[in-house]
GULUM-484621 format. One line per field, with one value per residue (C-alpha): residue in three letters; y, z, x. Coordinates in pm, 1 decimal. Layout:
GULUM-484621
code = ALA;...;
north = Y;...;
up = Z;...;
east = X;...;
END
This chain:
GULUM-484621
code = UNK;UNK;UNK;UNK;UNK;UNK;UNK;UNK;UNK;UNK;UNK;UNK;UNK;UNK;UNK;UNK;UNK;UNK;UNK;UNK;UNK;UNK;UNK;UNK;UNK;UNK;UNK;UNK;UNK;UNK;UNK;UNK;UNK;UNK;UNK;UNK;UNK;UNK;UNK;UNK;UNK;UNK;UNK;UNK;UNK;UNK;UNK;UNK;UNK;UNK;UNK;UNK;UNK;UNK;UNK;UNK;UNK;UNK;UNK;UNK;UNK;UNK;UNK;UNK;UNK;UNK;UNK;UNK;UNK;UNK;UNK;UNK;UNK;UNK;UNK;UNK;UNK;UNK;UNK;UNK;UNK;UNK;UNK;UNK;UNK;UNK;UNK;UNK;UNK;UNK;UNK;UNK;UNK;UNK;UNK;UNK;UNK;UNK;UNK;UNK;UNK;UNK;UNK;UNK;UNK;UNK;UNK;UNK;UNK;UNK;UNK;UNK;UNK;UNK;UNK;UNK;UNK;UNK;UNK;UNK;UNK;UNK;UNK;UNK;UNK;UNK;UNK;UNK;UNK;UNK;UNK;UNK;UNK;UNK;UNK;UNK;UNK;UNK;UNK;UNK;UNK;UNK;UNK;UNK;UNK;UNK;UNK;UNK;UNK;UNK;UNK;UNK;UNK;UNK;UNK;UNK;UNK;UNK;UNK;UNK;UNK;UNK;UNK;UNK;UNK;UNK;UNK;UNK;UNK;UNK;UNK;UNK;UNK;UNK;UNK;UNK;UNK;UNK;UNK;UNK;UNK;UNK;UNK;UNK;UNK;UNK;UNK;UNK;UNK;UNK;UNK;UNK;UNK;UNK;UNK;UNK;UNK;UNK;UNK;UNK;UNK;UNK;UNK;UNK;UNK;UNK;UNK;UNK;UNK;UNK;UNK;UNK;UNK;UNK;UNK;UNK;UNK;UNK;UNK;UNK;UNK;UNK;UNK;UNK;UNK;UNK;UNK;UNK;UNK;UNK;UNK;UNK;UNK;UNK;UNK;UNK;UNK;UNK;UNK;UNK;UNK;UNK;UNK;UNK;UNK;UNK;UNK;UNK;UNK;UNK;UNK;UNK;UNK;UNK;UNK;UNK;UNK;UNK;UNK;UNK;UNK;UNK;UNK;UNK;UNK;UNK;UNK;UNK;UNK;UNK;UNK;UNK;UNK;UNK;UNK;UNK;UNK;UNK;UNK;UNK;UNK;UNK;UNK;UNK;UNK;UNK;UNK;UNK;UNK;UNK;UNK;UNK;UNK;UNK;UNK;UNK;UNK;UNK;UNK;UNK;UNK;UNK;UNK;UNK;UNK;UNK;UNK;UNK;UNK;UNK;UNK;UNK;UNK;UNK;UNK;UNK;UNK;UNK;UNK;UNK;UNK;UNK;UNK;UNK;UNK;UNK;UNK;UNK;UNK;UNK;UNK;UNK;UNK;UNK;UNK;UNK;UNK;UNK;UNK;UNK;UNK;UNK;UNK;UNK;UNK;UNK;UNK;UNK;UNK;UNK;UNK;UNK;UNK;UNK;UNK;UNK;UNK;UNK;UNK;UNK;UNK;UNK;UNK;UNK;UNK;UNK;UNK;UNK;UNK;UNK;UNK;UNK;UNK;UNK;UNK;UNK;UNK;UNK;UNK;UNK;UNK;UNK;UNK;UNK;UNK;UNK;UNK;UNK;UNK;UNK;UNK;UNK;UNK;UNK;UNK;UNK;
north = 6509.8;6205.8;6032.3;6100.7;5954.5;5645.9;5600.1;5620.0;5358.8;5121.7;5179.4;5100.1;4792.2;4681.7;4729.6;4533.6;4250.0;4257.3;4229.8;3936.2;3766.3;3839.2;3694.6;3390.0;3332.7;3377.4;3129.4;2877.9;2920.8;2878.0;2577.7;2419.4;2488.1;2344.5;2037.8;1994.7;2021.3;1763.9;1535.1;1576.9;1526.3;1208.0;1073.6;1162.2;989.5;680.5;664.5;717.5;440.4;201.7;293.0;492.7;783.5;965.9;981.4;1096.9;1382.7;1494.8;1513.2;1700.0;1955.1;2055.8;2180.8;2522.5;2500.9;2454.1;2265.7;1953.5;1915.0;2001.5;1720.7;1476.1;1586.1;1542.5;1189.2;1100.8;1224.9;1039.6;721.7;730.0;809.6;1172.8;1282.1;1635.1;1717.4;1563.0;1766.0;2081.8;2032.0;1933.2;2253.2;2462.2;2322.0;2341.7;2695.2;2825.6;2624.0;2506.7;2341.8;2097.8;1800.6;1527.1;1701.6;1789.9;1427.9;1299.0;1563.1;1460.3;1092.0;1168.4;1370.8;1068.0;843.9;1073.0;1087.4;1446.9;1321.0;1642.0;1830.4;1532.2;1501.1;1871.0;1837.1;1521.7;1693.5;1975.5;1727.4;1534.8;1849.2;1951.5;1597.8;1438.6;1151.8;1040.0;746.3;754.3;1081.8;966.5;634.0;814.4;1003.5;669.4;542.7;853.3;815.1;447.2;540.4;789.2;515.8;736.3;547.4;764.2;579.0;335.9;618.6;724.6;366.9;339.4;665.8;524.4;205.9;407.8;602.6;288.8;-48.8;-216.2;-54.3;-379.7;-217.7;-24.0;-341.2;-510.9;-224.7;-218.0;-596.4;-594.4;-314.8;-477.8;-804.0;-615.2;-472.7;-825.6;-710.0;-1039.5;-1017.5;-669.7;-787.4;-1086.8;-902.1;-718.7;-1042.0;-1204.7;-904.6;-946.2;-1320.6;-1275.7;-1081.8;-1318.5;-1647.2;-1710.9;-1369.7;-1438.8;-1127.8;-1194.8;-1565.1;-1464.7;-1251.5;-1533.3;-1784.1;-1542.5;-1487.4;-1863.9;-1916.2;-1636.2;-1733.4;-2088.1;-2235.3;-2453.4;-2698.9;-2408.9;-2248.4;-2571.6;-2562.6;-2196.2;-2235.7;-2541.3;-2355.2;-2075.7;-2331.3;-2471.4;-2118.7;-2080.4;-1871.5;-1981.1;-1790.2;-1869.2;-1732.3;-1940.1;-2261.5;-2161.4;-2113.2;-2426.0;-2633.6;-2499.7;-2559.0;-2922.5;-2961.3;-2805.5;-3055.8;-3341.6;-3404.9;-3451.7;-3619.8;-3327.5;-3082.7;-3269.0;-3230.0;-2854.3;-2802.7;-3016.3;-2801.3;-2482.9;-2611.6;-2738.6;-2453.6;-2144.0;-2151.9;-2455.9;-2246.6;-2151.7;-2296.4;-2259.8;-2482.0;-2750.8;-2725.3;-2751.9;-3043.9;-3209.2;-3150.0;-3320.5;-3618.2;-3643.8;-3642.1;-3953.1;-4101.0;-4079.0;-3990.8;-4031.9;-3801.7;-3560.4;-3546.9;-3478.7;-3183.5;-3045.4;-3061.7;-2883.7;-2614.0;-2569.3;-2540.2;-2265.7;-2070.9;-1792.7;-1706.9;-1909.5;-2277.5;-2403.9;-2506.4;-2700.4;-2882.2;-2967.3;-3104.8;-3323.5;-3448.8;-3559.3;-3745.5;-3924.2;-4006.9;-4184.1;-4364.4;-4484.9;-4308.3;-4146.3;-4053.1;-3836.6;-3709.1;-3577.4;-3426.9;-3231.3;-3113.2;-2979.4;-2793.7;-2649.1;-2530.6;-2374.7;-2170.4;-2070.5;-2129.1;-1961.7;-2191.1;-2385.2;-2646.5;-2743.6;-2797.8;-2997.7;-3217.0;-3284.8;-3382.7;-3632.8;-3777.6;-3817.5;-3978.0;-4222.6;-4299.1;-4311.1;-4590.2;-4381.5;-4213.9;-4000.1;-3842.6;-3790.7;-3628.7;-3385.6;-3274.2;-3218.4;-3013.4;-2794.9;-2739.2;-2639.9;-2409.1;-2219.0;-2243.9;-2345.8;-2017.7;-1947.4;-2267.5;-2408.8;-2761.1;-2690.5;-2881.4;-3192.0;-3161.5;-3130.2;-3438.2;-3631.4;-3521.0;-3663.3;-3990.6;-4016.0;-3961.5;-4245.5;-4475.4;-4395.9;-4444.1;-4784.3;-4896.6;-4802.6;
up = 4860.0;5081.5;4838.4;4545.7;4736.6;4823.9;4456.9;4348.0;4602.7;4486.9;4119.7;4177.4;4370.8;4081.7;3829.3;4047.2;4079.9;3705.8;3622.2;3855.0;3686.8;3345.0;3454.9;3598.3;3276.2;3074.2;3293.4;3268.5;2890.7;2850.4;3081.4;2878.0;2552.8;2701.9;2822.2;2475.5;2325.5;2570.1;2483.9;2106.4;2146.9;2346.7;2079.5;1808.1;1998.9;2049.5;1677.9;1588.0;1820.1;1657.7;1309.5;1206.4;1091.7;861.8;1137.9;1381.7;1141.6;1146.9;1525.6;1538.8;1287.4;1534.8;1780.1;1760.9;1586.2;1814.1;1810.2;1968.3;1726.0;1427.7;1528.9;1560.0;1221.7;1064.5;1207.6;1094.3;738.5;725.0;842.1;552.1;300.3;240.8;268.2;123.0;392.6;662.6;548.4;552.8;919.4;1021.1;854.7;1052.1;1377.9;1289.4;1147.9;1459.4;1707.5;1588.1;1928.7;1874.3;1853.4;1819.5;1533.9;1366.8;1389.7;1243.2;969.4;874.5;866.5;632.7;408.6;390.8;314.6;30.9;-111.7;-5.5;103.2;105.3;321.6;553.7;600.6;684.8;957.5;1106.1;1102.3;1319.2;1548.6;1589.5;1690.7;1934.7;2077.9;2063.1;2294.9;2079.3;1859.1;1629.1;1457.6;1313.9;1230.7;1020.2;844.9;773.6;613.5;396.0;285.7;215.3;-4.9;-185.6;-230.0;-38.3;105.2;420.0;535.7;743.5;945.8;1065.8;1158.0;1347.6;1527.9;1623.5;1759.9;1950.5;2125.6;2190.5;2171.4;2197.3;1876.0;1682.5;1362.4;1329.8;1407.0;1117.8;879.2;976.1;937.6;599.8;462.8;599.2;424.5;101.8;126.9;204.2;544.5;699.2;1028.8;1094.4;1019.2;1256.2;1593.2;1470.0;1341.2;1677.3;1854.6;1661.9;1718.8;2091.2;2112.9;1888.8;1786.1;1530.1;1362.4;990.7;881.8;1104.5;1016.9;649.9;719.7;919.4;638.4;383.5;613.3;642.1;267.3;155.4;404.8;259.0;582.4;381.8;658.9;876.6;579.2;527.7;892.0;866.8;543.4;669.5;986.5;769.8;573.9;899.0;999.3;675.3;477.8;116.6;-171.9;-483.8;-368.1;-50.8;-250.1;-495.2;-213.7;-33.6;-350.9;-404.9;-39.3;-64.8;-383.0;-217.5;71.0;-177.7;-57.5;-424.5;-376.7;-158.6;-421.3;-684.0;-467.3;-447.0;-819.1;-900.5;-664.9;-827.2;-1169.8;-1064.2;-834.0;-953.5;-1313.0;-1540.1;-1821.2;-1627.9;-1814.8;-1511.6;-1296.6;-1566.5;-1623.3;-1251.0;-1217.3;-1503.8;-1321.5;-1014.3;-1214.9;-1385.6;-1045.3;-954.8;-1303.5;-1392.8;-1737.6;-1939.7;-1698.9;-1708.6;-2090.0;-2088.7;-1851.6;-2045.2;-2368.7;-2199.8;-2077.9;-2431.3;-2577.3;-2327.1;-2355.0;-2601.7;-2496.3;-2572.8;-2493.7;-2456.3;-2091.0;-2165.8;-2465.3;-2265.4;-1981.9;-2228.2;-2372.9;-2024.5;-1972.2;-2306.3;-2206.8;-1893.0;-2103.5;-2329.9;-2633.9;-2768.9;-3103.3;-2932.7;-2692.9;-2986.8;-3147.8;-2832.6;-2783.2;-3138.6;-3070.0;-2753.2;-2946.8;-3215.1;-2937.4;-2786.2;-3036.7;-2817.1;-2518.7;-2497.2;-2253.3;-2476.2;-2764.0;-2540.9;-2421.3;-2784.0;-2846.2;-2560.6;-2694.2;-3044.3;-2893.6;-2699.5;-2981.7;-3305.6;-3394.4;-3679.1;-3502.8;-3805.7;-3788.6;-3413.6;-3471.3;-3715.4;-3449.8;-3195.9;-3448.4;-3516.4;-3141.5;-3107.0;-3405.0;-3227.3;-2862.3;-2885.2;-2751.6;-2471.2;-2407.1;-2056.9;-2191.1;-2462.3;-2296.3;-2247.5;-2606.0;-2735.3;-2541.3;-2685.5;-3040.9;-2980.0;-2854.8;-3152.4;-3398.7;-3235.3;-3248.5;-3619.0;-3699.9;-3536.9;-3686.3;-4036.7;
east = -5599.6;-5610.3;-5849.9;-5613.3;-5321.1;-5522.6;-5618.4;-5256.0;-5150.6;-5423.0;-5331.6;-4961.9;-5055.1;-5275.6;-4991.9;-4755.6;-5004.0;-5070.4;-4696.3;-4664.5;-4955.2;-4801.5;-4469.9;-4642.4;-4834.8;-4514.0;-4326.2;-4605.9;-4619.1;-4245.3;-4243.2;-4519.5;-4330.5;-4012.6;-4201.0;-4343.8;-3992.7;-3862.0;-4150.6;-4100.4;-3725.0;-3782.6;-4018.1;-3763.6;-3484.4;-3697.8;-3779.0;-3412.1;-3297.1;-3545.1;-3421.0;-3726.8;-3511.9;-3755.9;-4018.8;-3751.2;-3669.1;-4034.0;-4019.4;-3686.6;-3813.0;-4086.8;-3824.3;-3662.1;-3327.1;-3026.6;-2697.6;-2843.1;-3134.3;-2914.2;-2680.0;-2969.3;-3103.7;-2759.9;-2727.8;-3080.6;-3029.3;-2697.3;-2868.8;-3117.9;-2844.5;-2937.9;-2576.1;-2618.7;-2876.5;-2659.8;-2358.1;-2572.4;-2665.1;-2310.2;-2183.3;-2432.9;-2297.8;-1928.4;-1950.0;-2126.6;-1921.2;-1575.6;-1523.8;-1812.5;-1575.4;-1838.3;-2015.3;-1683.8;-1570.7;-1900.0;-1880.8;-1525.0;-1621.3;-1910.7;-1679.2;-1449.7;-1745.2;-1853.3;-1497.7;-1428.5;-1089.4;-888.3;-1139.2;-1185.3;-809.3;-773.7;-1039.3;-886.5;-547.5;-685.1;-859.3;-533.1;-345.0;-619.1;-654.6;-305.2;-400.4;-694.3;-581.7;-882.6;-797.3;-460.6;-627.7;-887.1;-608.4;-442.6;-763.6;-777.3;-414.1;-477.8;-775.5;-550.7;-287.2;-46.7;251.2;242.2;-72.1;133.1;287.9;-58.8;-149.9;178.9;104.4;-235.7;-82.3;178.2;-98.9;-306.0;-133.3;-474.4;-598.8;-640.8;-763.3;-438.8;-239.2;-417.2;-345.3;23.6;60.1;-114.2;104.2;420.6;330.4;266.8;618.6;746.0;873.6;771.2;959.5;815.1;460.9;471.2;433.0;123.0;-31.3;37.6;-118.9;-441.8;-457.6;-386.4;-713.2;-912.0;-750.6;-1025.1;-1010.5;-1050.9;-863.2;-560.4;-556.6;-552.0;-245.2;-85.2;-143.0;6.4;303.6;359.5;317.9;548.8;818.9;810.5;674.6;437.8;346.4;228.3;53.0;-142.6;-256.0;-351.4;-547.5;-732.7;-830.3;-970.2;-1171.7;-1310.5;-1413.5;-1606.7;-1357.7;-1350.2;-1200.0;-1004.2;-668.9;-685.6;-725.8;-450.9;-199.4;-317.4;-278.6;73.6;163.0;54.1;260.4;567.5;555.8;494.9;139.1;51.0;-286.3;-398.9;-273.0;-474.9;-787.3;-732.6;-667.7;-971.2;-1178.7;-1044.8;-1144.9;-1488.1;-1592.6;-1409.0;-1282.0;-1288.3;-1134.9;-823.0;-524.4;-294.3;-516.8;-525.9;-151.6;-70.4;-311.3;-123.3;206.2;63.3;-60.3;279.1;453.6;254.7;316.4;-53.9;73.6;-247.3;-432.9;-140.5;-143.0;-516.5;-474.0;-176.6;-372.2;-663.6;-424.4;-292.5;-640.9;-720.7;-398.3;-328.5;28.0;348.7;299.4;657.1;612.5;295.4;442.3;753.7;541.1;351.5;680.5;790.3;464.3;510.7;868.1;746.8;488.5;770.6;622.4;940.6;787.5;524.5;790.8;996.0;686.2;597.9;957.2;959.9;635.5;784.9;1091.3;871.2;707.1;1042.7;1325.6;1590.3;1543.3;1869.4;1744.7;1453.7;1696.4;1928.3;1640.9;1555.9;1921.2;1908.9;1585.8;1731.7;2039.7;1826.4;1583.9;1786.1;2026.0;2169.2;2461.4;2547.6;2200.9;2239.4;2579.7;2420.6;2173.4;2454.6;2650.2;2345.1;2309.4;2675.2;2652.4;2377.0;2487.3;2853.8;2986.9;2740.8;2543.5;2534.4;2554.9;2813.8;3100.9;2887.5;2765.9;3123.9;3223.3;2927.3;3026.6;3373.3;3222.8;2985.9;3269.3;3463.1;3159.1;3101.6;3473.4;3499.4;3169.4;3285.8;
END
């Protein structure tokens, strides 16, 4: 009996020792596996940070699936442009853990990027409600509404700026939309906010120059546009507005430089540039050059040409070539036969050019027959008819 009891004690002790050894082996095995995971994860992170995303994916796929690795896989697939795969991994995270804010945010941004606007907006709406002090969520909703051409976009940008008055991107969006609506005084503080942070910001200087131009502050617009040119900004619209600003302040030579640049560097077949260049030449009485540009504008234009023909007639007038002046006025009238002022200008030219007062009288009477009841110049024309009749009577 004593020997049996001793055997039992030894057997239990052996089992206890064996379990401890098993547990120790298990712990060591798990620790080794965890260490391997940590090592693989570190390698994957290093590859990701260096932009080697496909190799990072291979490393992450060696680790047991969990929220952390799924997020890293989603970011990696997104980085290489495999958006369907990225969306798949984001969905896994969000469906299993709706409170995973970072993953939900990244998922919504990718939906926006891939034009799944409605779904992206619904997610950002929830995030905004859950995180009312976070300015980025209403900002993202504003971007979505802007993409949808929804007029409520500005309200989300304003909400963003209300939460964070240093959110410069929202200030830019508000200023841009205010300018578009021609609410110039409301746009100005947001433009100033952006420039107070960065006085050489191209995008805010563009808004400032547009503000100056559209509020007829042409001297300031010239300064703004020239600063943009110094900073390397160069586009067609900038030069168009700069040319017009120079013309408005009578810096005609500078306007000529800009229209010449527009023709040479952007569009030598643009009839408006040639016509405006002709106007500038005419303003300086470079009439031959003006006529050349007007004729070029006409050759390039397929719509009514009354303005161009009239401009040419004025250039011929200053050259003293009345015959060509009359010819161009007649062409202008043929393009726009209901323009009273063109017809009246032709009357004045006849009156100045012809010695035959009876013929001149006939032209005035034709004018009055057409415009005598409504014409702006009818009273002056009637007075001139009376004068012509007197001149003809006393001459006869």
